[in-house]
N, C-alpha and C positions, 0 to 999 in steps of 0.2 A: 400646836403648842401656843400658849398665850393666856388662856383663861385659867382661873383658879383651879378648876378641876383637871384641866389638861396638864398643868404643871405638877400636880400631886405625884410624889414619888420620883420625880426627875432628879438626876444628879447634876449639881452645879459646882464647878470649880471657880473660885474667885481669887485672883492674885491681888495683893494690896488689900486683903480682906479684913484687916484688923481695925480699920478706921475709914473715915471719909466716905466716898462714893461706894467703895467696896463693901464696907460694913452695912451701910444703908441699904444696898442692894441685897445683901444677905438677909437682913431683917424682912424685907418685902418677900423674898423667895421663901423664907421660913414660914411666913404667914400663909403662903400658898401651898405649903406641904412639901417643899423640895428637901432633898438630902444635900447637905452642904459640905464642901471642902474649902476651908479658909486657909489661904497661903499668905504668909507675910514674913518679913525679916525679923520682926520683933516678937519674940516668944511670949513675953509677959502680956503684951497687948493682944496677941492671939488668944491666950487663955482667957483674958477678960472678955473679949468679943464673943467667944464661944459660950461663956457662962451667962451672958446677958441675952442670948437668943431665947425665944419663947420656949417654955417647958415642953419637952417632948420632941424638940427638933433633933434630928439625927445630924450631928456635925462632927467633922474630923479636922482639927487644927494641925497644920503642918508648917513648921518653920522652913521658909524657902527664900533663898537669895536668887531672884530670877535672872540675875546676870551670869549665873553659873549653870551651865547646861546640866551638870550632874545633879544639882538640886532639883531642877525641873523634872528630870527623869525619875528621881526618887518620889517626887510629888505624884507623878502619873502612876507609878507602880503602887504606891500606897492607896491612891484613889481606886485603882482597879481591884486591889485586894479587899478593900473595905466595902466598896459600893458597887463595883462593876463599871460598865460603860458610861462615858460622860455624855450628857445631853446638852448642857450649857457650859460654855467656856468663856469666862470673862477675864480677859487679859488687861488688867487695870492698874497694876503697880507702876508708880512713876515717881520721879524726883525732879526738882527744879532749882535753878539759881539764875540770878540776873547779873548784868554787867556787860560792858562793851567787848567786842571780839578781841580788840587789841590787848585786853587784860586777861583773856581766858587762857588758862594753863592747859597743858596736855592732860593733866589729871582731871581737870574740869570736864573736858571732852570725853575722856575714857569713862568717867563715872556716869555721866548722863547717857551716853550711848549704851553703856553696859546695862543699865536698868531700863531706860525708856525704849530702846530699840532692840538690843539683843534679847531683852526679856520677852517681848512679844514674838520675836523670831524663834526663840527657844520653845515657847509655847506652841507655835505652829509646827515646828520640827517634831516635837515629842508627842503632841496630842492628835494632830490632824490625821495621820495615817490610820489610827484605830477608829477615829470618828467616821472617816470615809468608809472604811471596811465594814463598819456596823450597818451601813446602808439603811439608816433610819433617820427620822427628823432630829435635827440638832441645830444649835445656834452658837456662833462664835462672835463675841463682841470685844472690840478693842476700845480702850480709852486713849484718844489722841488729844487734840486741843484745837481751839480756834487758831492758836499759833501754828498749827500744822496746815492751815489753809491760807493764812495771811501772816507774813513775817513782820516782825517789829524790832526796832532798835532796842538793844539791851537784852534780847532773848535769843541770841544766836544759836548756841549749842542746843538749847531746849527746842527751838523751832525746827532745827535740822532733824532732831530725833522724831518730832511729832509729824513732820512732813513724811518721814519714812514710814511711820505707823499708818498714816492715811494711805500711802501707796501700797503698803502691805495688805490693808483691808480691801482696797479697790481691786487689786490683782486677784485676791482670793475670791472676792465676790464674783468676778468674771469667770474664774476657773470652775467655780462650784455652782454656777447658775442653773445647770441641768440636774443638779443633785438635790437631795433632801436637806442639805446643810445650808442654813442662812448665815449671812455675814453682815454685821453692822459696825460702824465706827462712831463713837461718841466724841463730839468736838465741843467741849465746854469752854466758856469764858471763865469768869471768876466763880469758883465754888468754895464754900467754907470748909476746907479740908486742912490736913496737916502738911500739905506740900510746902508751905512757907517755912516749915521747920525740918525739911527733909535732910539737911546736913547732919542731923543727929545720928543718922545711920550711915554716913559716908565712911568707907573703909580707911584704915590707917594708911595703907599703901597708896591710896589715892588722895592723901592729904588730911584725912580724918575730919571730925566734926568742926574743927576750927579753921579749915582751909580757906573759907570765904564766908561772906555774909549770906544769910538765907534770903529767900525771895522777899523783896520789898513790895508789899501790896499798896503802898502809896506811889509806886512807880507809875508814870503815865501809860506804860505798856499794859498795865492791868486795870485801866480805867473801866468803870461800869459797876453795876450792882452785883451783889454777892447772892448767888443762888444756894439754897441749902442742899447738902448731900441727899437729904430725904427726897427733895423734888427732882434732883438729877437721877436718883435711883428709880423713881417712878417712870421717867422717860425710858430708861434701860429696860425695865421689866415689862412695860407696856409694849415694847417693840419685839419682845421675844416671840418667835414664830412668824413674824411679818417679813416682808421683803424690803424693809426700809434700810438702805445702806447708811445714809448720813443721819445722825441724831444730834440735835442742837438743844442747848439749855437756855440760850439767850436770843431773842428776836433781834437784839442790837447788832449781832454779828452779820446779819443778812446784807446790809448795804456795803460794808467793807469788803465782803467776799465778792459781791456783784461788781464793785468798783475795780477790784483786782482783775477780774476776767474781762471787763471792758477795756482796761489798759492793754491786756494781752491781745485782745481782738483788734484794737486800734493800731497796734504795732505792725500788723500785716499791711497797713496802708503805706507805710514807709519802708517796708522790708525789701531788700534786694531780690527776694524771691519773686516779686511781682514783675521784675524786668523781663 
């Protein structure tokens, strides 16, 4: 899998598929002849996304709240009925908010963990068994974040969820390394998506759209250039079929990641375990 010809006819499921990296990836996969299942919590945006794909694209839009396992089960059932086995699973849906941990409410935690961490977990729980049973080439891609590798002030709940996604991908990569199923995790910095407005879909029982301010892209925690969803999607699609675990959108994140691991390594010099 990977070339235009090898992707033709493959079935791709994309959560968060109505906008941002998800929709940009859908466009690229449509150009390569994939059959697409777009999942998103916004029905109107889903319909618009499906309509704007290239003429002739086989696409199934399915309204899905990834924080609800029943919704993900319904997504899998409809995919199977409409297209058959899944070849590409892109667990991409996510939400974000900023603010110090001292101000974070329980509802903030529940909302972000529900979408950002339970969402991918539900995807693995529901789709993985059938993907493994099919015993054929497939690829599972997660969208995490640079914040899932290097924590930053003001991004507490978000970072916690994204660290979890990275761990989920790393574990799955190890467990499936002898199989035909590849695993990757996308760790972007700033991408020009709608995540800064993700409170628009925050459920009423978790505070609703006005519970807190949306992500502030002037916040120092989001310093750096903005990459387009189109360019991020190219990184995702080019990796399909490869054995690349970590996918990055920004060269700028390399040094902070290296610095973090140097600090961890240096801690062994003063650790009581050396005694």
